BAFI-3210 file (N, C-alpha, C; in Angstrom, 3 decimals, decimal comma, padded with zeros to 6 digits):
// residues 126
n [1|2|3|4|5|6|7|8|9|10|11|12|13|14|15|16|17|18|19|20|21|22|23|24|25|26|27|28|29|30|31|32|33|34|35|36|37|38|39|40|41|42|43|44|45|46|47|48|49|50|51|52|53|54|55|56|57|58|59|60|61|62|63|64|65|66|67|68|69|70|71|72|73|74|75|76|77|78|79|80|81|82|83|84|85|86|87|88|89|90|91|92|93|94|95|96|97|98|99|100|101|102|103|104|105|106|107|108|109|110|111|112|113|114|115|116|117|118|119|120|121|122|123|124|125|126]
n.u [000,653|000,357|002,163|000,532|-001,182|-003,172|-004,352|-002,959|-000,479|002,060|004,748|007,043|007,306|009,515|010,050|009,826|008,462|006,105|005,137|004,509|002,555|000,551|000,238|-001,237|-003,467|-004,439|-005,254|-007,243|-009,127|-009,749|-010,843|-013,420|-014,400|-014,700|-016,663|-018,807|-019,605|-021,685|-022,029|-019,641|-018,461|-015,562|-012,789|-010,314|-007,993|-005,889|-003,065|-000,836|002,011|001,935|003,734|006,954|007,810|006,989|006,205|003,774|001,072|-001,319|-004,586|-006,576|-009,403|-009,293|-007,643|-004,108|-003,920|-006,534|-007,065|-005,103|-005,999|-008,372|-007,613|-006,283|-008,638|-009,896|-008,039|-008,150|-010,685|-010,880|-009,169|-010,674|-012,735|-013,919|-014,423|-014,340|-015,644|-013,852|-011,665|-008,785|-006,768|-007,171|-006,387|-004,770|-001,334|-000,925|-000,804|-003,207|-004,665|-003,256|-003,442|-006,284|-006,644|-005,258|-006,855|-009,151|-008,186|-007,773|-010,334|-011,574|-009,859|-010,833|-013,605|-013,359|-012,088|-014,161|-016,107|-014,815|-014,711|-017,644|-018,196|-016,740|-017,942|-020,675|-020,332|-020,464|-019,590|-017,880]
n.v [-002,774|-003,231|-004,817|-006,602|-007,216|-005,524|-002,333|000,489|001,002|000,363|-000,134|-000,719|001,931|004,434|004,953|007,683|008,660|006,992|008,163|010,803|010,438|009,138|011,219|013,324|011,853|011,271|014,048|014,638|012,557|013,416|015,911|015,048|013,266|015,161|016,897|015,493|014,833|015,241|018,426|019,496|017,010|014,931|013,625|011,028|009,613|007,041|005,714|003,418|001,564|-002,022|-004,162|-004,186|-001,502|000,853|003,277|005,981|007,774|010,497|012,045|014,644|016,407|017,771|019,212|018,236|017,205|016,502|014,389|012,449|012,067|010,821|008,579|007,293|006,741|005,071|002,926|002,123|001,312|-000,699|-002,471|-003,100|-004,621|-004,184|-005,691|-008,379|-010,375|-011,496|-014,003|-014,421|-015,834|-015,160|-012,693|-010,058|-010,577|-013,005|-016,416|-017,594|-015,222|-013,884|-015,651|-015,590|-012,938|-012,775|-014,582|-013,115|-010,850|-012,070|-012,754|-010,207|-009,304|-010,974|-010,331|-007,602|-007,944|-009,392|-007,497|-005,596|-006,879|-007,197|-004,479|-003,959|-005,626|-004,595|-001,935|-000,056|002,375|003,098]
n.w [-000,568|002,912|005,491|006,539|004,515|003,968|003,225|001,166|000,344|-001,700|-001,613|001,187|003,449|004,815|008,487|009,012|006,617|006,800|009,242|008,334|006,442|008,080|009,937|008,164|007,413|009,995|010,651|008,907|009,463|012,047|011,672|010,352|012,556|014,756|013,715|013,488|016,068|019,032|020,765|023,203|023,440|023,587|021,791|021,064|018,752|018,293|016,683|015,594|014,748|014,248|016,164|017,883|017,869|019,375|018,643|018,187|016,912|017,447|017,250|018,639|020,171|022,283|025,116|026,132|028,767|029,476|027,645|028,520|031,001|030,392|029,163|031,303|032,811|031,113|031,076|033,838|033,988|032,085|033,330|035,389|034,509|032,108|028,861|029,887|028,713|026,898|026,620|028,568|027,298|024,632|024,165|022,445|021,671|022,969|021,941|021,025|020,782|018,885|016,573|016,282|015,526|013,220|011,678|011,534|010,208|007,774|006,850|006,667|004,716|002,625|002,349|001,632|-000,885|-002,198|-002,181|-003,766|-006,182|-006,781|-007,001|-009,239|-011,103|-011,097|-011,749|-009,518|-007,139|-003,951]
ca.u [000,019|001,277|002,733|-000,647|-002,040|-004,247|-003,844|-002,957|000,862|002,609|006,177|007,245|007,647|010,479|009,268|009,399|007,472|004,789|004,428|003,936|001,263|-000,478|-000,373|-002,051|-004,751|-005,142|-005,954|-008,392|-010,106|-009,943|-011,968|-014,572|-015,028|-015,151|-017,864|-020,112|-019,848|-022,402|-021,314|-019,161|-017,746|-014,136|-012,221|-008,846|-007,714|-004,598|-002,559|000,528|002,365|002,032|005,061|007,692|008,544|006,671|005,741|002,306|000,530|-002,618|-005,270|-007,629|-010,139|-009,157|-006,191|-003,504|-004,113|-007,955|-006,784|-004,316|-006,898|-009,488|-006,817|-006,114|-009,845|-010,095|-007,274|-008,778|-012,192|-010,601|-008,795|-011,663|-013,758|-014,397|-013,829|-014,165|-016,178|-012,772|-010,853|-007,417|-005,765|-007,445|-006,004|-003,474|000,021|-001,016|-000,775|-004,429|-005,068|-002,559|-004,238|-007,660|-006,510|-004,683|-007,902|-009,990|-007,762|-007,965|-011,785|-011,831|-009,375|-011,643|-014,895|-012,979|-011,939|-015,422|-016,755|-014,228|-015,129|-018,859|-018,341|-016,331|-018,920|-021,984|-020,125|-020,714|-018,446|-018,154]
ca.v [-003,358|-003,208|-006,055|-007,415|-007,497|-004,617|-000,975|001,040|001,340|-000,581|-000,512|-000,299|003,122|004,622|005,495|009,111|008,616|006,646|009,032|012,004|009,949|008,926|012,554|013,881|011,056|011,559|015,336|014,531|011,783|014,184|016,997|014,186|012,897|016,237|017,725|014,710|014,492|016,262|019,497|018,969|015,695|014,943|012,356|010,906|008,664|006,648|005,100|002,956|000,392|-003,345|-004,671|-003,637|-000,172|001,684|004,570|006,086|009,055|010,585|013,342|014,751|017,749|018,038|019,348|016,898|016,819|015,804|013,151|011,755|011,770|010,112|007,431|006,621|006,250|003,965|001,812|001,569|000,597|-002,000|-003,544|-003,508|-005,434|-004,085|-006,832|-009,781|-011,465|-012,031|-014,887|-013,937|-016,549|-014,636|-011,203|-009,684|-010,823|-014,312|-017,186|-017,666|-013,959|-013,485|-016,298|-014,955|-011,557|-013,189|-015,116|-012,134|-010,017|-012,834|-012,742|-008,938|-009,165|-011,821|-009,638|-006,448|-008,431|-009,679|-006,106|-004,882|-007,561|-006,702|-003,030|-003,818|-006,257|-003,970|-000,556|000,727|003,001|003,001]
ca.w [000,528|004,253|005,997|006,834|003,338|003,892|002,904|-000,144|000,009|-002,676|-001,061|002,621|003,659|005,960|009,557|008,789|005,479|007,267|010,204|007,732|005,969|009,073|010,309|007,387|007,599|011,193|010,708|007,916|010,302|013,191|011,313|010,310|013,757|015,565|013,104|013,809|017,639|019,757|021,427|024,446|023,456|023,224|021,203|020,790|018,031|018,477|015,588|015,900|013,906|014,735|016,370|019,057|017,607|020,406|018,067|018,350|016,734|017,770|017,089|019,612|019,969|023,570|025,724|026,276|030,137|029,374|027,035|029,485|032,124|029,760|028,723|032,530|033,241|030,300|031,413|035,070|033,655|031,534|034,189|036,323|033,991|030,528|028,077|030,425|027,830|025,947|027,502|028,483|026,184|023,194|024,009|021,456|022,072|023,223|020,625|020,707|020,239|017,380|015,624|016,070|014,811|011,833|010,917|011,296|009,094|006,430|006,676|006,081|003,340|001,501|002,175|000,791|-002,248|-002,868|-002,350|-004,946|-007,394|-007,054|-007,365|-010,525|-011,935|-011,330|-011,781|-008,379|-006,249|-002,571]
c.u [000,942|001,487|001,658|-001,462|-003,173|-003,654|-003,532|-001,414|001,492|003,940|006,245|007,693|008,548|009,535|008,799|008,316|006,068|004,124|003,952|002,661|000,258|-000,891|-001,431|-003,537|-005,304|-005,889|-007,183|-009,582|-010,623|-011,177|-013,372|-015,195|-015,501|-016,367|-019,061|-020,466|-020,713|-021,534|-020,897|-018,465|-016,394|-013,789|-010,741|-008,732|-006,217|-004,263|-001,121|000,766|002,487|003,603|005,744|008,251|008,079|006,460|004,429|001,937|-000,979|-003,233|-006,367|-008,110|-010,063|-007,669|-005,517|-003,708|-005,528|-007,729|-005,903|-005,220|-008,045|-008,789|-006,665|-007,507|-010,106|-009,413|-007,833|-009,860|-011,843|-010,133|-009,656|-012,800|-014,267|-013,672|-013,548|-014,803|-015,158|-011,939|-009,491|-006,337|-005,936|-007,031|-004,714|-002,179|000,126|-001,175|-002,014|-005,022|-004,514|-003,140|-005,610|-007,595|-006,073|-005,976|-009,000|-009,690|-008,065|-009,389|-012,211|-011,143|-010,196|-012,944|-014,570|-012,757|-013,169|-016,169|-016,205|-014,757|-016,886|-019,001|-017,771|-017,361|-020,191|-021,912|-020,603|-019,540|-018,810|-018,709]
c.v [-003,167|-004,479|-007,076|-007,779|-006,572|-003,246|-000,704|001,162|000,024|-001,061|-000,143|001,176|003,418|004,939|007,027|009,343|008,144|007,480|010,550|011,659|009,871|010,170|013,228|013,009|011,292|012,943|015,302|013,596|012,668|015,347|016,274|013,926|014,174|016,804|016,737|014,291|015,569|017,296|019,013|017,704|015,787|013,689|012,429|009,702|008,246|005,806|004,608|001,672|-000,823|-003,603|-003,977|-002,271|000,865|003,026|004,805|007,550|009,283|011,915|013,340|016,043|018,397|018,377|018,211|016,404|016,173|014,461|012,130|011,208|010,669|008,628|006,508|006,058|005,100|002,795|001,334|000,930|-000,517|-002,959|-003,886|-004,438|-005,462|-005,148|-008,127|-010,877|-012,053|-012,855|-014,388|-014,418|-015,953|-013,278|-011,115|-009,992|-012,303|-015,080|-017,278|-016,257|-013,611|-014,446|-015,947|-013,688|-011,717|-013,654|-013,907|-011,109|-010,701|-012,639|-011,283|-008,783|-009,784|-010,856|-008,188|-006,821|-008,703|-008,406|-005,443|-005,550|-007,106|-005,398|-002,991|-004,446|-005,411|-002,353|000,397|001,391|003,035|004,334]
c.w [001,743|004,485|006,285|005,729|003,094|003,581|001,455|-000,517|-000,701|-002,196|000,421|002,528|004,974|007,153|009,401|007,732|006,167|008,362|009,497|007,115|006,996|009,718|009,531|007,428|009,006|011,391|009,939|008,842|011,488|012,905|011,128|011,610|014,564|015,052|013,505|015,251|018,235|020,343|022,733|024,657|023,080|022,561|021,288|019,846|017,862|017,329|015,870|014,979|014,673|015,119|017,676|019,064|018,725|020,025|018,117|017,877|017,012|017,351|018,121|019,405|021,455|024,114|026,156|027,760|030,068|028,600|027,855|030,562|031,648|029,582|030,177|032,984|032,445|030,789|032,788|034,795|033,051|032,395|035,163|035,839|032,694|029,942|028,653|029,634|026,901|026,808|027,399|027,535|024,877|023,167|023,103|022,367|022,672|021,835|020,069|020,133|018,963|016,437|015,298|015,151|013,467|011,010|010,664|010,258|007,885|006,083|006,155|004,890|002,277|001,245|001,337|-000,627|-002,961|-003,063|-003,676|-006,264|-007,753|-007,598|-008,978|-011,563|-012,207|-011,435|-010,754|-007,744|-004,858|-002,108]
res [m|n|r|y|g|q|g|k|w|e|k|p|q|s|d|a|e|a|d|e|t|v|k|g|q|l|q|r|f|g|r|y|i|d|k|d|l|p|y|g|w|g|f|v|l|l|c|f|p|y|g|p|e|g|r|m|n|y|i|a|n|a|e|r|a|d|v|v|r|a|m|y|e|f|i|a|a|t|k|a|g|w|g|e|h|v|p|a|e|a|e|p|g|s|q|m|g|d|e|l|i|g|r|l|r|q|q|i|a|a|l|e|e|e|n|r|a|l|r|e|r|y|g|t|t|p]
***
């Protein structure tokens, strides 16, 4: 399990091992996303470890310059009002936001456990 009680890793991985694992997963996710998008659509998927490490991996089907432009547009739109329905005190990094995220993760873990138990009981697979 990872440090938030989710995931498949049984033991903590080094940064290099985790980066290699995530790189392979991102390539797999990228192929899946790209084949299901309409022609002419771009995407970027960002993955990063929680905490202050400042590392990030990404996969995209667009040129880096187009990804950077899209990210700047997203940041500008977000600052201009996207997400205004979320009170500032509930944003990640605030105490309320961190508590909310923690509760949501607990609920997700409980639902995943219930789902696993039901699959075992009735012999179904995801």
